[in-house]
N, C-alpha and C positions, 0 to 999 in steps of 0.2 A: 250210663245211657246218654248223658250229655256229651261225653267225649265221643261216643259213637256217632251221634248226630253231627258234631263238628267235623269229624273225619269224613263222613258221607258228603257233607257240603263242600269240603275242601277238594275231595276227589272229583265231584261233579264240576266244580269251577275249573279244575286243571284240564279237564277233557276238552274244553273249548280253546285252550291255549294255542294249539297248532293252527287252528283256523284264524284266530285273531292275529297271532304273530305273523303268519304268512300273508294275510291281507295287508298288514302294515308294511312288511318288508317288500312285497311285490307291487304295492300300490293298487291292490284289488279292492273292490267293495267287500264288506263283510255283513251287510244287511240286505236281505232279499228285496224289500220294498224300495229301498234307496236305489239299488241296482236296476230294478225294473223301471222305475221312473226315469232314470238316466238313459236306459236303453230305448225307451219310448221317445224321449226328447231328441236323442242323437240318431234315431232310426237305425239302430244296430241290434243284432241278436245278443241275447244274454247268454254267457257261458257260465254255468254254475258247477263248481266242483265241490262235492260233498265229501268231507273227510271226518276222521274220528281218531282220537288218541286212546289207546296205543294202536297204531296201525303202521307197520314198517313201510308198506307200499304208499301210504299217504305221505309219509315223511319224504320218501324218495321222489314223489311227484313234486313236492314243494322245493326240496333242496337240490334236486338235479335237473328236473325237466323244466319247471316254470321259470327258472332263472336264466335259462339259455337264451342267447341273443336271437336265434332264429325263431324261437317260440314268441318272445317279446314282440318281434316285428309283426308276426301274424296276428297277435292279440290286439293290435290296433284296430282290427275290423270287428271287434267284439267288446262288450262290456263284461269284464271278468269279475266273477264273484266267487269267493271261497267261503264255505260255511260249514260249521260243525253239524254232524248228523242229528244232534239234539237241538239244533238251532230253530229259529222261527222261519219257516218257509212252507209253501202249500203242501198239503197232504199227498197230492199226486206224486210227489217226488220223495216221500219218506219211505222208510222201511227197506231200502235197497242196500246191498253190500257196498263197501267203500274200498278205494276211492271210486266215485261215480261222477262222470262228467256229463252234464246235460247242456244241450244247445236249445235255447228257449226263444220262441217267437214272442216278443213282448206284447204284441197286439192281442194275441189269443191266450197267452200264458200257458202254452202247451209245448212240450218237447218235440223238436223236429228231428233230433238226432241225439243218440246217447252212446256213451262208451264206458264199459265197466273195466276197472283195473288200471294198473300202472302202465304208462307208456314212456319210453325214453324220449329225449328231445327230438330226435329225427322222426320217430313215428308220430309224436304228438303234433309236430309241425305239419306233417302230411295230413293228419286228421283235421287240423284247423283249415288247411287249404281245401280239403274235400268238402267240409261243411260250408265254407265260403262259396265254393263253386255251386253247391246245391241251392244256396240262397239266391245267387244271381241268375241261375238257370230259369228260363221262363217255361211255365207249364201251359200247354195248349189243350 
């Protein structure tokens, strides 16, 4: 029983590795409250990517898409956050398939746009540009 408990704890702790490692390697935030505070301070939208291990599409997002120079350039307009599905963030964003990308207005803490699934670097760059254009477009 003790061994089973240790194995369960070890498995749970390994699930968060992809998010923590990616945040470190990509210079993303890995805590929702920290990222939200930074987004408010810098007046930028929060981009939250929810991932989980094992998820081959989550790995592809991290290893192929988010490291691309075109993506990195567009990410300067956002506060990027990558977080494990089991991590601490608002319930409104929980229970979704992964990878899920949310673009959050930090002032109201609501998603203004979201995307489910893996996108290659070209398509993710276009997504970032689209979301940025929606942010700057004035509503009459």
